[in-house]
C-alpha positions as CSV (number, residue, x, y, z in Angstrom):
1,X,0.0,0.0,0.0
2,X,1.3,3.4,-0.9
3,X,-0.2,6.9,-1.0
4,X,0.8,9.3,-3.8
5,X,1.0,13.1,-3.7
6,X,-2.6,13.4,-4.8
7,X,-3.8,11.3,-1.8
8,X,-4.6,8.3,-4.0
9,X,-4.2,5.1,-2.1
10,X,-2.6,2.5,-4.3
11,X,-3.1,-1.1,-3.2
12,X,-1.3,-4.1,-4.8
13,X,-3.8,-6.9,-5.3
14,X,-1.4,-9.8,-6.2
15,X,-4.1,-12.5,-6.5
16,X,-6.2,-10.6,-8.9
17,X,-3.2,-9.1,-10.9
18,X,-4.2,-5.5,-10.5
19,X,-3.5,-2.2,-8.6
20,X,-6.6,-0.7,-7.0
21,X,-6.7,3.0,-6.4
22,X,-8.9,4.6,-3.7
23,X,-9.2,8.0,-2.2
24,X,-8.3,8.6,1.4
25,X,-11.9,8.1,2.4
26,X,-11.8,4.6,1.0
27,X,-13.9,5.3,-2.2
28,X,-12.8,3.3,-5.2
29,X,-11.4,5.4,-8.0
30,X,-10.0,3.0,-10.6
31,X,-7.9,-0.1,-11.1
32,X,-4.9,-0.9,-13.3
33,X,-5.1,-4.4,-14.8
34,X,-2.4,-4.0,-17.5
35,X,0.3,-5.2,-15.2
36,X,1.3,-8.6,-13.9
37,X,0.8,-9.9,-10.4
38,X,2.7,-7.6,-8.0
39,X,4.4,-7.9,-4.7
40,X,5.5,-4.3,-3.9
41,X,5.2,-0.7,-5.1
42,X,7.3,2.4,-4.4
43,X,6.7,6.0,-5.4
44,X,9.7,8.3,-5.5
45,X,9.8,12.1,-5.0
46,X,9.3,12.7,-8.7
47,X,6.0,10.8,-8.7
48,X,7.5,7.8,-10.5
49,X,6.0,4.5,-9.5
50,X,8.2,1.4,-9.3
51,X,6.4,-2.0,-9.4
52,X,7.9,-5.3,-8.5
53,X,6.0,-8.0,-10.5
54,X,5.9,-11.7,-9.5
55,X,6.5,-12.8,-13.0
56,X,10.2,-11.7,-13.0
57,X,9.6,-8.1,-14.2
58,X,10.0,-4.6,-13.0
59,X,7.6,-1.9,-14.3
60,X,8.1,1.9,-14.0
61,X,5.0,4.0,-14.3
62,X,3.7,7.5,-14.1
63,X,0.9,8.5,-11.7
64,X,-1.8,7.8,-14.2
65,X,-0.6,4.2,-14.6
66,X,1.1,4.6,-18.0
67,X,4.1,2.4,-18.5
68,X,7.4,4.4,-18.8
69,X,9.5,1.2,-19.1
70,X,9.6,-2.5,-18.1
71,X,12.3,-5.1,-17.9
72,X,12.8,-8.6,-16.7
73,X,14.8,-11.6,-17.8
74,X,15.0,-14.9,-16.0
75,X,18.5,-16.0,-15.0
76,X,21.2,-15.7,-12.4
77,X,23.5,-13.2,-14.1
78,X,23.8,-9.5,-13.4
79,X,20.5,-7.7,-13.8
80,X,18.6,-11.0,-14.3
81,X,15.8,-12.2,-12.0
82,X,16.0,-15.6,-10.4
83,X,12.6,-15.7,-8.8
84,X,9.7,-13.4,-7.8
85,X,10.6,-9.8,-6.9
86,X,9.1,-9.2,-3.5
87,X,10.4,-5.7,-2.6
88,X,11.5,-2.6,-4.4
89,X,13.1,0.7,-3.3
90,X,14.8,3.6,-4.9
91,X,17.6,5.7,-3.2
92,X,18.3,9.4,-3.5
93,X,20.5,8.8,-6.6
94,X,17.7,7.0,-8.5
95,X,19.3,3.5,-8.1
96,X,16.7,0.8,-7.8
97,X,17.0,-2.0,-5.2
98,X,14.9,-5.1,-5.8
99,X,14.8,-8.1,-3.5
100,X,13.8,-11.6,-4.5
101,X,12.5,-14.3,-2.2
102,X,13.4,-17.5,-4.2
103,X,13.0,-21.0,-3.0
104,X,16.8,-21.5,-2.7
105,X,18.1,-18.2,-1.3
106,X,17.3,-14.6,-0.9
107,X,18.9,-12.0,-3.1
108,X,19.0,-8.2,-3.6
109,X,19.8,-6.7,-6.9
110,X,20.9,-3.1,-7.4
111,X,20.1,-1.4,-10.7
112,X,22.3,1.7,-11.0
113,X,21.0,4.8,-12.7
114,X,23.2,5.9,-15.5
115,X,23.4,9.5,-16.7
116,X,23.2,9.9,-20.5
C-alpha cells in the first residue's frame, strides 16, 4: 500500500493481478489491470512508480498508470531475475533495489541509474 502526492491510495492486489486505487476516504477510484501480479510498489519524490511483479519483471509507471519502461529476464546473471521480486526501493541517486525471495536463497539486486 502506498499513497501518492494526490492522496490516492494504491493497493497491490497480487491475487487478482491489479493495482486498485482509492481516495483517502476509501472510495474506489480506478484499477490498473495491464500489469502482472505484483508484490511491492514504491513512489519516488518525482512521482514515478516502481512496481515489482511476481513474473520476474519490474515496471516503471507515471501517476496515471502509463508504463514508462519495463524489464525482466530470467537468469542468475547481473540484472537478471531468479525468482519473484518481493520488494522494491529507490535511493536518492535513483538507483533501484529489488529483493527476491526465491525458494533456494534470498537475493538483492541493485540497478544503478546511468546518466546519459
